[in-house]
C-alpha beads as a LAMMPS data file, in Angstrom:
LAMMPS data file: protein, C-alpha beads

467 atoms
466 bonds

1 atom types
1 bond types

-500.0 500.0 xlo xhi
-500.0 500.0 ylo yhi
-500.0 500.0 zlo zhi

Masses

1 110.0

Atoms # bond

1 1 1 -219.924 216.788 -36.263
2 1 1 -217.123 215.194 -34.757
3 1 1 -213.643 215.026 -36.720
4 1 1 -210.200 214.029 -35.332
5 1 1 -207.997 216.867 -34.450
6 1 1 -204.638 217.376 -33.857
7 1 1 -203.465 218.453 -37.645
8 1 1 -202.048 222.377 -37.809
9 1 1 -204.519 224.814 -39.739
10 1 1 -204.426 225.259 -43.250
11 1 1 -205.933 227.271 -46.173
12 1 1 -210.106 228.417 -46.583
13 1 1 -211.966 225.948 -48.127
14 1 1 -211.220 226.084 -52.300
15 1 1 -214.316 224.881 -54.510
16 1 1 -214.850 221.622 -55.531
17 1 1 -217.835 222.045 -58.188
18 1 1 -215.145 222.789 -60.638
19 1 1 -213.397 219.473 -60.510
20 1 1 -216.836 217.506 -59.487
21 1 1 -216.017 215.771 -62.970
22 1 1 -212.698 214.879 -62.813
23 1 1 -212.983 213.105 -59.486
24 1 1 -216.101 211.233 -60.573
25 1 1 -214.063 210.104 -63.209
26 1 1 -211.394 209.452 -61.437
27 1 1 -212.722 207.146 -59.102
28 1 1 -214.505 205.076 -61.915
29 1 1 -211.140 204.562 -63.248
30 1 1 -209.693 202.963 -59.657
31 1 1 -213.325 201.189 -58.973
32 1 1 -212.683 199.018 -61.409
33 1 1 -208.934 198.445 -60.205
34 1 1 -210.334 197.472 -56.594
35 1 1 -212.088 194.586 -57.588
36 1 1 -208.737 192.747 -58.622
37 1 1 -206.288 190.406 -56.275
38 1 1 -203.615 191.521 -58.444
39 1 1 -202.771 194.106 -61.156
40 1 1 -201.313 192.798 -64.537
41 1 1 -199.651 195.501 -66.909
42 1 1 -202.734 195.406 -69.128
43 1 1 -204.913 196.247 -65.976
44 1 1 -202.787 199.556 -65.690
45 1 1 -202.750 200.469 -68.511
46 1 1 -206.698 200.320 -68.867
47 1 1 -207.051 202.189 -65.750
48 1 1 -204.729 204.818 -67.105
49 1 1 -206.372 205.284 -70.338
50 1 1 -209.743 206.543 -68.303
51 1 1 -207.113 208.962 -65.991
52 1 1 -205.751 210.002 -69.267
53 1 1 -209.506 211.211 -70.701
54 1 1 -210.724 212.311 -67.490
55 1 1 -207.930 214.870 -67.272
56 1 1 -208.482 215.771 -70.999
57 1 1 -212.020 216.253 -70.459
58 1 1 -210.503 218.614 -67.662
59 1 1 -208.655 220.694 -70.052
60 1 1 -205.342 219.496 -69.003
61 1 1 -202.533 220.242 -71.206
62 1 1 -202.353 216.829 -73.611
63 1 1 -198.125 217.779 -73.449
64 1 1 -198.649 217.534 -69.465
65 1 1 -201.230 214.872 -69.755
66 1 1 -198.821 212.680 -71.958
67 1 1 -195.827 213.197 -69.258
68 1 1 -197.933 212.445 -66.547
69 1 1 -199.510 209.105 -67.327
70 1 1 -196.432 207.765 -68.577
71 1 1 -194.835 208.515 -65.217
72 1 1 -197.546 206.804 -63.571
73 1 1 -197.699 203.751 -65.577
74 1 1 -193.789 203.817 -65.095
75 1 1 -194.124 202.953 -61.425
76 1 1 -197.561 201.344 -61.200
77 1 1 -196.228 198.327 -63.474
78 1 1 -192.910 197.622 -61.660
79 1 1 -193.153 194.543 -58.794
80 1 1 -194.096 196.622 -55.853
81 1 1 -197.099 197.477 -56.897
82 1 1 -197.907 194.229 -58.498
83 1 1 -197.166 191.959 -55.786
84 1 1 -198.800 194.374 -53.554
85 1 1 -202.261 193.177 -51.696
86 1 1 -203.690 195.892 -52.098
87 1 1 -202.565 197.097 -55.847
88 1 1 -205.535 199.472 -56.531
89 1 1 -204.220 201.829 -52.961
90 1 1 -201.103 202.078 -54.766
91 1 1 -201.992 202.642 -58.356
92 1 1 -204.320 205.807 -56.214
93 1 1 -200.936 206.493 -54.034
94 1 1 -199.018 206.827 -57.354
95 1 1 -201.685 208.921 -58.687
96 1 1 -201.465 211.341 -56.105
97 1 1 -197.901 211.341 -55.629
98 1 1 -197.592 212.263 -59.380
99 1 1 -200.050 214.823 -59.548
100 1 1 -198.220 216.630 -56.561
101 1 1 -195.137 216.481 -58.637
102 1 1 -197.029 218.259 -61.709
103 1 1 -198.782 220.845 -59.269
104 1 1 -195.435 221.549 -57.046
105 1 1 -195.844 222.521 -53.550
106 1 1 -197.462 225.666 -51.784
107 1 1 -195.786 228.734 -52.704
108 1 1 -195.721 231.922 -50.392
109 1 1 -196.443 235.310 -51.072
110 1 1 -192.504 236.906 -51.059
111 1 1 -192.071 240.109 -48.668
112 1 1 -189.293 242.702 -49.387
113 1 1 -186.017 243.318 -47.115
114 1 1 -187.049 247.170 -47.731
115 1 1 -190.512 248.606 -47.074
116 1 1 -192.839 248.766 -48.610
117 1 1 -192.971 245.473 -50.464
118 1 1 -194.485 246.079 -54.085
119 1 1 -196.913 243.932 -55.736
120 1 1 -197.521 244.293 -59.334
121 1 1 -200.816 242.822 -60.648
122 1 1 -200.943 242.020 -64.093
123 1 1 -203.704 240.477 -66.536
124 1 1 -206.187 241.164 -69.427
125 1 1 -209.594 242.557 -69.034
126 1 1 -212.435 240.761 -67.038
127 1 1 -210.125 238.505 -65.314
128 1 1 -210.787 240.069 -62.164
129 1 1 -207.829 242.103 -61.952
130 1 1 -209.166 244.607 -59.830
131 1 1 -211.573 243.219 -57.547
132 1 1 -208.563 240.985 -56.986
133 1 1 -206.465 244.042 -56.043
134 1 1 -208.851 244.946 -53.418
135 1 1 -208.993 241.303 -52.251
136 1 1 -205.256 241.156 -51.945
137 1 1 -205.461 244.208 -50.033
138 1 1 -208.004 242.167 -47.323
139 1 1 -205.324 239.495 -47.165
140 1 1 -202.562 241.622 -45.980
141 1 1 -204.172 243.269 -43.772
142 1 1 -205.499 239.948 -41.920
143 1 1 -202.127 239.228 -42.381
144 1 1 -200.995 242.330 -39.860
145 1 1 -199.841 244.319 -43.374
146 1 1 -200.827 247.511 -44.080
147 1 1 -201.301 248.144 -47.962
148 1 1 -201.386 250.916 -50.071
149 1 1 -203.691 250.428 -53.816
150 1 1 -202.173 252.013 -57.033
151 1 1 -204.909 253.566 -59.650
152 1 1 -202.364 252.290 -62.337
153 1 1 -204.967 251.424 -65.271
154 1 1 -205.886 254.852 -66.896
155 1 1 -207.549 252.962 -69.880
156 1 1 -210.354 250.867 -68.746
157 1 1 -213.527 253.020 -67.922
158 1 1 -214.346 253.079 -64.553
159 1 1 -211.416 251.216 -63.320
160 1 1 -210.141 254.063 -60.990
161 1 1 -213.892 254.604 -59.554
162 1 1 -213.828 250.525 -58.789
163 1 1 -210.537 250.767 -56.726
164 1 1 -211.552 253.578 -54.674
165 1 1 -215.067 252.287 -53.844
166 1 1 -212.794 248.891 -52.860
167 1 1 -210.363 250.844 -50.948
168 1 1 -213.453 252.866 -49.261
169 1 1 -215.039 249.634 -47.886
170 1 1 -211.605 248.372 -46.929
171 1 1 -210.039 251.488 -45.242
172 1 1 -207.264 250.989 -47.275
173 1 1 -205.851 254.130 -48.982
174 1 1 -206.096 254.400 -52.863
175 1 1 -203.302 256.571 -54.901
176 1 1 -204.186 257.937 -57.923
177 1 1 -203.828 260.805 -60.058
178 1 1 -206.514 260.687 -62.684
179 1 1 -206.795 259.040 -65.888
180 1 1 -204.579 261.793 -67.840
181 1 1 -201.153 260.459 -66.099
182 1 1 -198.743 258.273 -67.117
183 1 1 -199.333 254.575 -64.791
184 1 1 -195.566 254.776 -63.726
185 1 1 -195.744 258.274 -61.924
186 1 1 -198.931 256.878 -60.246
187 1 1 -196.840 254.011 -59.103
188 1 1 -194.204 256.220 -57.772
189 1 1 -196.930 258.821 -55.993
190 1 1 -198.192 255.300 -54.368
191 1 1 -194.385 254.310 -53.124
192 1 1 -194.052 257.788 -51.905
193 1 1 -197.331 257.846 -49.720
194 1 1 -196.322 254.300 -48.312
195 1 1 -193.387 255.334 -47.260
196 1 1 -194.500 259.073 -45.802
197 1 1 -197.483 257.255 -44.273
198 1 1 -195.502 253.912 -42.905
199 1 1 -197.479 251.859 -44.922
200 1 1 -195.319 248.292 -45.813
201 1 1 -197.149 247.460 -49.090
202 1 1 -198.225 248.757 -52.415
203 1 1 -200.915 247.119 -54.659
204 1 1 -200.891 247.871 -58.410
205 1 1 -203.228 247.679 -60.263
206 1 1 -202.107 247.892 -63.885
207 1 1 -203.811 248.282 -67.339
208 1 1 -205.388 245.090 -69.024
209 1 1 -206.467 244.577 -72.541
210 1 1 -208.790 242.221 -74.044
211 1 1 -206.046 240.710 -75.556
212 1 1 -202.051 240.851 -74.880
213 1 1 -200.748 243.941 -77.478
214 1 1 -197.177 245.482 -77.327
215 1 1 -198.407 248.742 -75.994
216 1 1 -199.511 246.722 -73.173
217 1 1 -196.133 245.015 -72.350
218 1 1 -194.279 247.963 -72.885
219 1 1 -195.934 249.738 -70.458
220 1 1 -195.784 246.526 -67.977
221 1 1 -192.166 246.639 -68.714
222 1 1 -191.647 250.143 -67.734
223 1 1 -193.639 249.851 -64.226
224 1 1 -191.122 246.671 -63.762
225 1 1 -188.265 248.212 -64.174
226 1 1 -188.688 251.547 -62.336
227 1 1 -190.423 250.271 -59.286
228 1 1 -188.328 246.369 -59.020
229 1 1 -191.730 244.976 -57.637
230 1 1 -191.302 242.021 -55.546
231 1 1 -193.777 239.707 -56.680
232 1 1 -195.337 240.399 -60.246
233 1 1 -198.858 238.112 -60.167
234 1 1 -200.734 237.562 -63.431
235 1 1 -204.601 237.153 -62.725
236 1 1 -205.902 234.548 -64.854
237 1 1 -209.618 233.610 -65.406
238 1 1 -209.217 229.605 -64.338
239 1 1 -213.005 228.966 -66.598
240 1 1 -211.022 229.936 -69.875
241 1 1 -208.861 226.494 -69.284
242 1 1 -205.750 226.096 -71.321
243 1 1 -206.155 229.896 -72.594
244 1 1 -205.530 230.832 -69.029
245 1 1 -202.112 228.698 -69.512
246 1 1 -201.209 230.239 -72.583
247 1 1 -201.783 233.798 -71.589
248 1 1 -199.324 233.088 -68.387
249 1 1 -197.025 231.961 -70.718
250 1 1 -196.732 234.967 -72.876
251 1 1 -196.611 236.784 -69.435
252 1 1 -194.023 234.806 -68.446
253 1 1 -191.910 234.845 -71.075
254 1 1 -192.325 239.562 -71.030
255 1 1 -192.150 239.909 -67.370
256 1 1 -190.735 237.130 -65.483
257 1 1 -194.050 236.259 -63.612
258 1 1 -193.503 234.966 -59.755
259 1 1 -197.367 234.260 -59.528
260 1 1 -200.537 233.245 -60.770
261 1 1 -203.513 233.868 -59.294
262 1 1 -206.521 231.725 -60.785
263 1 1 -209.796 233.586 -60.416
264 1 1 -213.509 231.870 -60.696
265 1 1 -211.820 229.211 -58.906
266 1 1 -215.883 228.731 -57.973
267 1 1 -217.478 228.165 -61.145
268 1 1 -218.203 225.045 -62.868
269 1 1 -215.359 225.320 -65.827
270 1 1 -213.437 222.018 -65.860
271 1 1 -210.367 223.288 -64.170
272 1 1 -207.716 222.142 -65.851
273 1 1 -205.563 225.191 -65.630
274 1 1 -204.977 224.629 -61.791
275 1 1 -203.287 221.243 -62.770
276 1 1 -200.998 222.263 -65.772
277 1 1 -199.935 226.092 -65.468
278 1 1 -197.189 225.017 -63.160
279 1 1 -195.701 222.452 -65.246
280 1 1 -195.906 224.591 -68.653
281 1 1 -195.009 227.705 -67.331
282 1 1 -192.608 227.262 -64.282
283 1 1 -194.973 229.843 -62.420
284 1 1 -197.280 228.605 -59.315
285 1 1 -200.542 229.324 -58.335
286 1 1 -200.126 231.368 -55.251
287 1 1 -203.611 231.989 -54.756
288 1 1 -207.324 231.115 -56.003
289 1 1 -210.663 233.437 -56.517
290 1 1 -213.394 231.263 -55.465
291 1 1 -216.495 234.209 -54.839
292 1 1 -217.153 237.638 -55.568
293 1 1 -216.930 238.800 -51.797
294 1 1 -213.616 240.306 -51.091
295 1 1 -213.035 237.553 -48.530
296 1 1 -213.085 234.934 -51.143
297 1 1 -209.159 234.784 -51.910
298 1 1 -207.366 231.767 -50.746
299 1 1 -203.800 230.469 -50.398
300 1 1 -203.143 227.467 -52.867
301 1 1 -202.104 224.220 -51.590
302 1 1 -201.998 221.996 -54.165
303 1 1 -202.106 218.796 -51.857
304 1 1 -205.176 219.576 -50.832
305 1 1 -206.943 219.935 -54.317
306 1 1 -205.228 216.867 -55.129
307 1 1 -206.630 214.686 -52.417
308 1 1 -210.373 216.106 -53.118
309 1 1 -209.968 215.356 -56.440
310 1 1 -209.257 211.762 -55.517
311 1 1 -211.797 211.626 -53.007
312 1 1 -209.351 211.837 -50.146
313 1 1 -211.395 214.576 -48.541
314 1 1 -209.560 217.668 -47.336
315 1 1 -209.612 217.730 -43.639
316 1 1 -206.647 220.784 -42.954
317 1 1 -209.177 222.982 -44.869
318 1 1 -211.872 222.123 -42.725
319 1 1 -210.526 222.179 -39.393
320 1 1 -209.212 225.695 -40.365
321 1 1 -212.466 226.976 -41.415
322 1 1 -214.268 225.906 -38.234
323 1 1 -211.101 227.638 -36.066
324 1 1 -212.028 230.565 -37.883
325 1 1 -215.464 230.981 -37.410
326 1 1 -216.612 228.863 -34.614
327 1 1 -216.901 230.035 -31.298
328 1 1 -215.010 228.116 -28.982
329 1 1 -216.822 228.885 -26.039
330 1 1 -220.623 227.995 -27.478
331 1 1 -218.952 224.530 -29.097
332 1 1 -218.124 223.828 -25.221
333 1 1 -221.398 224.567 -24.028
334 1 1 -222.748 222.726 -26.439
335 1 1 -220.355 219.431 -25.759
336 1 1 -221.753 219.632 -22.305
337 1 1 -225.545 219.293 -23.659
338 1 1 -224.037 216.404 -26.130
339 1 1 -223.025 214.655 -23.110
340 1 1 -226.242 215.153 -21.163
341 1 1 -228.115 214.630 -23.558
342 1 1 -229.653 218.009 -23.888
343 1 1 -229.590 219.100 -27.580
344 1 1 -232.916 220.650 -28.270
345 1 1 -234.188 222.481 -31.448
346 1 1 -232.627 225.987 -30.093
347 1 1 -229.581 224.380 -30.506
348 1 1 -230.191 223.025 -33.658
349 1 1 -231.133 226.682 -34.629
350 1 1 -227.471 228.057 -33.391
351 1 1 -226.139 225.155 -35.243
352 1 1 -227.487 226.450 -38.547
353 1 1 -226.290 230.330 -38.096
354 1 1 -222.993 229.267 -37.512
355 1 1 -223.265 227.013 -40.750
356 1 1 -223.854 230.280 -42.850
357 1 1 -220.651 231.827 -41.924
358 1 1 -219.297 229.040 -42.677
359 1 1 -220.153 229.122 -46.284
360 1 1 -221.637 226.279 -48.681
361 1 1 -222.914 223.156 -47.425
362 1 1 -221.673 221.328 -50.534
363 1 1 -217.404 222.529 -49.514
364 1 1 -217.834 221.405 -46.414
365 1 1 -219.522 218.319 -47.324
366 1 1 -216.568 217.776 -50.438
367 1 1 -213.943 218.174 -47.168
368 1 1 -215.221 214.811 -45.863
369 1 1 -213.241 211.770 -46.657
370 1 1 -215.450 209.089 -46.969
371 1 1 -213.528 206.385 -44.802
372 1 1 -212.822 209.181 -41.833
373 1 1 -214.892 206.667 -39.554
374 1 1 -215.001 202.860 -40.391
375 1 1 -218.288 201.205 -40.733
376 1 1 -220.278 204.511 -41.223
377 1 1 -221.222 205.688 -44.633
378 1 1 -220.184 209.797 -43.475
379 1 1 -221.153 211.333 -46.524
380 1 1 -224.436 209.648 -47.346
381 1 1 -225.541 210.134 -43.820
382 1 1 -224.552 213.920 -44.178
383 1 1 -225.991 214.347 -47.465
384 1 1 -229.356 212.894 -45.844
385 1 1 -229.367 214.601 -42.755
386 1 1 -228.106 218.269 -44.012
387 1 1 -230.964 220.551 -44.911
388 1 1 -231.005 221.759 -47.976
389 1 1 -229.157 225.603 -48.388
390 1 1 -232.173 227.396 -50.179
391 1 1 -234.321 226.614 -47.209
392 1 1 -231.703 227.212 -43.980
393 1 1 -234.128 230.859 -43.839
394 1 1 -237.515 228.313 -43.873
395 1 1 -236.050 226.230 -41.142
396 1 1 -235.249 229.294 -39.058
397 1 1 -238.534 230.914 -39.651
398 1 1 -239.911 227.340 -37.748
399 1 1 -238.020 227.361 -35.228
400 1 1 -238.377 230.744 -34.102
401 1 1 -241.754 230.353 -34.221
402 1 1 -241.591 227.817 -31.554
403 1 1 -241.581 228.143 -28.248
404 1 1 -239.428 228.438 -25.427
405 1 1 -240.282 225.172 -24.204
406 1 1 -241.251 223.854 -27.394
407 1 1 -237.941 224.220 -28.496
408 1 1 -236.449 222.233 -25.643
409 1 1 -239.285 219.309 -26.030
410 1 1 -240.068 218.534 -29.352
411 1 1 -242.411 215.790 -27.956
412 1 1 -244.605 218.578 -26.802
413 1 1 -245.443 219.097 -30.668
414 1 1 -248.851 218.076 -31.537
415 1 1 -251.372 218.542 -34.685
416 1 1 -252.380 221.587 -33.344
417 1 1 -249.087 222.796 -32.495
418 1 1 -247.767 222.417 -35.634
419 1 1 -250.455 224.105 -37.488
420 1 1 -249.968 227.117 -35.309
421 1 1 -245.990 227.249 -35.880
422 1 1 -246.586 226.968 -39.793
423 1 1 -249.009 229.461 -39.604
424 1 1 -246.650 231.627 -37.747
425 1 1 -243.592 230.931 -40.101
426 1 1 -245.427 231.692 -43.139
427 1 1 -244.949 227.522 -44.258
428 1 1 -246.664 224.472 -44.380
429 1 1 -246.969 221.671 -41.809
430 1 1 -245.096 219.369 -43.796
431 1 1 -241.931 221.619 -43.489
432 1 1 -242.826 221.961 -39.911
433 1 1 -242.218 217.810 -39.703
434 1 1 -239.069 218.161 -42.120
435 1 1 -237.421 220.445 -39.785
436 1 1 -237.978 217.894 -37.019
437 1 1 -236.986 214.781 -39.615
438 1 1 -233.614 216.802 -39.821
439 1 1 -233.348 217.487 -36.493
440 1 1 -233.514 213.900 -35.467
441 1 1 -231.174 212.920 -37.814
442 1 1 -228.589 214.784 -36.092
443 1 1 -229.353 213.834 -32.892
444 1 1 -228.804 210.271 -34.115
445 1 1 -225.471 210.864 -35.769
446 1 1 -224.077 212.698 -32.807
447 1 1 -224.917 209.840 -30.852
448 1 1 -222.612 207.504 -33.687
449 1 1 -219.904 209.950 -33.180
450 1 1 -219.943 209.986 -29.553
451 1 1 -219.993 206.838 -29.334
452 1 1 -216.876 206.358 -31.660
453 1 1 -215.181 208.966 -29.671
454 1 1 -215.497 207.088 -26.430
455 1 1 -214.301 203.618 -28.241
456 1 1 -211.429 205.022 -29.903
457 1 1 -210.486 207.705 -27.079
458 1 1 -209.455 210.155 -29.431
459 1 1 -209.457 213.909 -29.248
460 1 1 -211.709 215.096 -31.376
461 1 1 -213.283 218.586 -33.197
462 1 1 -216.541 219.821 -33.149
463 1 1 -217.880 221.520 -36.225
464 1 1 -221.150 222.853 -36.298
465 1 1 -224.430 221.032 -38.132
466 1 1 -223.475 218.024 -35.624
467 1 1 -221.715 219.891 -32.712

Bonds

1 1 1 2
2 1 2 3
3 1 3 4
4 1 4 5
5 1 5 6
6 1 6 7
7 1 7 8
8 1 8 9
9 1 9 10
10 1 10 11
11 1 11 12
12 1 12 13
13 1 13 14
14 1 14 15
15 1 15 16
16 1 16 17
17 1 17 18
18 1 18 19
19 1 19 20
20 1 20 21
21 1 21 22
22 1 22 23
23 1 23 24
24 1 24 25
25 1 25 26
26 1 26 27
27 1 27 28
28 1 28 29
29 1 29 30
30 1 30 31
31 1 31 32
32 1 32 33
33 1 33 34
34 1 34 35
35 1 35 36
36 1 36 37
37 1 37 38
38 1 38 39
39 1 39 40
40 1 40 41
41 1 41 42
42 1 42 43
43 1 43 44
44 1 44 45
45 1 45 46
46 1 46 47
47 1 47 48
48 1 48 49
49 1 49 50
50 1 50 51
51 1 51 52
52 1 52 53
53 1 53 54
54 1 54 55
55 1 55 56
56 1 56 57
57 1 57 58
58 1 58 59
59 1 59 60
60 1 60 61
61 1 61 62
62 1 62 63
63 1 63 64
64 1 64 65
65 1 65 66
66 1 66 67
67 1 67 68
68 1 68 69
69 1 69 70
70 1 70 71
71 1 71 72
72 1 72 73
73 1 73 74
74 1 74 75
75 1 75 76
76 1 76 77
77 1 77 78
78 1 78 79
79 1 79 80
80 1 80 81
81 1 81 82
82 1 82 83
83 1 83 84
84 1 84 85
85 1 85 86
86 1 86 87
87 1 87 88
88 1 88 89
89 1 89 90
90 1 90 91
91 1 91 92
92 1 92 93
93 1 93 94
94 1 94 95
95 1 95 96
96 1 96 97
97 1 97 98
98 1 98 99
99 1 99 100
100 1 100 101
101 1 101 102
102 1 102 103
103 1 103 104
104 1 104 105
105 1 105 106
106 1 106 107
107 1 107 108
108 1 108 109
109 1 109 110
110 1 110 111
111 1 111 112
112 1 112 113
113 1 113 114
114 1 114 115
115 1 115 116
116 1 116 117
117 1 117 118
118 1 118 119
119 1 119 120
120 1 120 121
121 1 121 122
122 1 122 123
123 1 123 124
124 1 124 125
125 1 125 126
126 1 126 127
127 1 127 128
128 1 128 129
129 1 129 130
130 1 130 131
131 1 131 132
132 1 132 133
133 1 133 134
134 1 134 135
135 1 135 136
136 1 136 137
137 1 137 138
138 1 138 139
139 1 139 140
140 1 140 141
141 1 141 142
142 1 142 143
143 1 143 144
144 1 144 145
145 1 145 146
146 1 146 147
147 1 147 148
148 1 148 149
149 1 149 150
150 1 150 151
151 1 151 152
152 1 152 153
153 1 153 154
154 1 154 155
155 1 155 156
156 1 156 157
157 1 157 158
158 1 158 159
159 1 159 160
160 1 160 161
161 1 161 162
162 1 162 163
163 1 163 164
164 1 164 165
165 1 165 166
166 1 166 167
167 1 167 168
168 1 168 169
169 1 169 170
170 1 170 171
171 1 171 172
172 1 172 173
173 1 173 174
174 1 174 175
175 1 175 176
176 1 176 177
177 1 177 178
178 1 178 179
179 1 179 180
180 1 180 181
181 1 181 182
182 1 182 183
183 1 183 184
184 1 184 185
185 1 185 186
186 1 186 187
187 1 187 188
188 1 188 189
189 1 189 190
190 1 190 191
191 1 191 192
192 1 192 193
193 1 193 194
194 1 194 195
195 1 195 196
196 1 196 197
197 1 197 198
198 1 198 199
199 1 199 200
200 1 200 201
201 1 201 202
202 1 202 203
203 1 203 204
204 1 204 205
205 1 205 206
206 1 206 207
207 1 207 208
208 1 208 209
209 1 209 210
210 1 210 211
211 1 211 212
212 1 212 213
213 1 213 214
214 1 214 215
215 1 215 216
216 1 216 217
217 1 217 218
218 1 218 219
219 1 219 220
220 1 220 221
221 1 221 222
222 1 222 223
223 1 223 224
224 1 224 225
225 1 225 226
226 1 226 227
227 1 227 228
228 1 228 229
229 1 229 230
230 1 230 231
231 1 231 232
232 1 232 233
233 1 233 234
234 1 234 235
235 1 235 236
236 1 236 237
237 1 237 238
238 1 238 239
239 1 239 240
240 1 240 241
241 1 241 242
242 1 242 243
243 1 243 244
244 1 244 245
245 1 245 246
246 1 246 247
247 1 247 248
248 1 248 249
249 1 249 250
250 1 250 251
251 1 251 252
252 1 252 253
253 1 253 254
254 1 254 255
255 1 255 256
256 1 256 257
257 1 257 258
258 1 258 259
259 1 259 260
260 1 260 261
261 1 261 262
262 1 262 263
263 1 263 264
264 1 264 265
265 1 265 266
266 1 266 267
267 1 267 268
268 1 268 269
269 1 269 270
270 1 270 271
271 1 271 272
272 1 272 273
273 1 273 274
274 1 274 275
275 1 275 276
276 1 276 277
277 1 277 278
278 1 278 279
279 1 279 280
280 1 280 281
281 1 281 282
282 1 282 283
283 1 283 284
284 1 284 285
285 1 285 286
286 1 286 287
287 1 287 288
288 1 288 289
289 1 289 290
290 1 290 291
291 1 291 292
292 1 292 293
293 1 293 294
294 1 294 295
295 1 295 296
296 1 296 297
297 1 297 298
298 1 298 299
299 1 299 300
300 1 300 301
301 1 301 302
302 1 302 303
303 1 303 304
304 1 304 305
305 1 305 306
306 1 306 307
307 1 307 308
308 1 308 309
309 1 309 310
310 1 310 311
311 1 311 312
312 1 312 313
313 1 313 314
314 1 314 315
315 1 315 316
316 1 316 317
317 1 317 318
318 1 318 319
319 1 319 320
320 1 320 321
321 1 321 322
322 1 322 323
323 1 323 324
324 1 324 325
325 1 325 326
326 1 326 327
327 1 327 328
328 1 328 329
329 1 329 330
330 1 330 331
331 1 331 332
332 1 332 333
333 1 333 334
334 1 334 335
335 1 335 336
336 1 336 337
337 1 337 338
338 1 338 339
339 1 339 340
340 1 340 341
341 1 341 342
342 1 342 343
343 1 343 344
344 1 344 345
345 1 345 346
346 1 346 347
347 1 347 348
348 1 348 349
349 1 349 350
350 1 350 351
351 1 351 352
352 1 352 353
353 1 353 354
354 1 354 355
355 1 355 356
356 1 356 357
357 1 357 358
358 1 358 359
359 1 359 360
360 1 360 361
361 1 361 362
362 1 362 363
363 1 363 364
364 1 364 365
365 1 365 366
366 1 366 367
367 1 367 368
368 1 368 369
369 1 369 370
370 1 370 371
371 1 371 372
372 1 372 373
373 1 373 374
374 1 374 375
375 1 375 376
376 1 376 377
377 1 377 378
378 1 378 379
379 1 379 380
380 1 380 381
381 1 381 382
382 1 382 383
383 1 383 384
384 1 384 385
385 1 385 386
386 1 386 387
387 1 387 388
388 1 388 389
389 1 389 390
390 1 390 391
391 1 391 392
392 1 392 393
393 1 393 394
394 1 394 395
395 1 395 396
396 1 396 397
397 1 397 398
398 1 398 399
399 1 399 400
400 1 400 401
401 1 401 402
402 1 402 403
403 1 403 404
404 1 404 405
405 1 405 406
406 1 406 407
407 1 407 408
408 1 408 409
409 1 409 410
410 1 410 411
411 1 411 412
412 1 412 413
413 1 413 414
414 1 414 415
415 1 415 416
416 1 416 417
417 1 417 418
418 1 418 419
419 1 419 420
420 1 420 421
421 1 421 422
422 1 422 423
423 1 423 424
424 1 424 425
425 1 425 426
426 1 426 427
427 1 427 428
428 1 428 429
429 1 429 430
430 1 430 431
431 1 431 432
432 1 432 433
433 1 433 434
434 1 434 435
435 1 435 436
436 1 436 437
437 1 437 438
438 1 438 439
439 1 439 440
440 1 440 441
441 1 441 442
442 1 442 443
443 1 443 444
444 1 444 445
445 1 445 446
446 1 446 447
447 1 447 448
448 1 448 449
449 1 449 450
450 1 450 451
451 1 451 452
452 1 452 453
453 1 453 454
454 1 454 455
455 1 455 456
456 1 456 457
457 1 457 458
458 1 458 459
459 1 459 460
460 1 460 461
461 1 461 462
462 1 462 463
463 1 463 464
464 1 464 465
465 1 465 466
466 1 466 467
């Protein structure tokens, strides 16, 4: 697929499932405004009523919603908007700007001027704290750091073993003194190990509880006083909504958090915590967890989340994902084939394999703004052309059952050949026909995008499933 290039790299994918309902509600509110030439105060009030309900249903704090809608209304009923030729667009822009103010800008992970940097990870049981320690260790490794994991959770059964398993998988040293030792001594030992082995980061996996209690906070305060961590990061479960915000408030009061990691952002919860947690606590969300895999920890870019919520896409994230996963040499080879109209089923198979490396097709589609190519209903065409994620293995089996000649010349596939391919791939002839249909639709779209490129003279970026 083709997209405009020239934008700096960004974060990885932040899953859009969590905000799908919110996006639909907001889009419905804005759609009512688009049908009007100019907006009255009553129009703005009605639209903001819909926005208010959408945010509340997304589990955003009531106090935050009230302040947010009041700020939007104050700006939206001004003369600049009411006299605008495109007032609906002006209201959407104001909503976007106010959301950006609400959530704040991206917050970087801090490093100590004196090695090692100590990251103290806190949170309740069940929030994914220990797994997040492993994910953070991998993130630091990928950033050129050399971390040590410290097993300071001596209470939860198997917590130490879990961290050791993660450390072995990541090839990151894990320091432990067993479950009978003092967490402060364990943390000190981890720092000494880091210093002696020239490691520059220590991640403290602290103990959690089913709920916040006095004993828990005393221990965490002791760790903070003795270790003086550069970052105190709370791991909070995004699926608990406003409970996550309340938990963050309590931890922040006792420990002065430096940041928050929201886990389970790949779930189907309403996601209001991500929108209101900074406004309520003053603490920035620094990372989001978007899956079980160790690589599923992403830097949090609030502005991109907001763009996607408002249906504006997230091209920056998509571009970086492509830059990370796609083989540039193969992309150039494919470009030459496209110029010569030589894109065949073998190339289609290769594209599908690259899609699997990039993650969920639904997530990739969610990053595309609907108006990136004027005159094309891009989202609709992609949804029609993309294969069902669950069917990718079936598609691969069908194409692999073809001869090299058949992959290069699909027009050779008559009824008898299709029957043979279906038998060889364990599928039906109808499945073979469906693969050919998807392939033809891709070729058609690539011709459209190629035509746009020639007309506009723009520098474009290749993505897999279209070339």
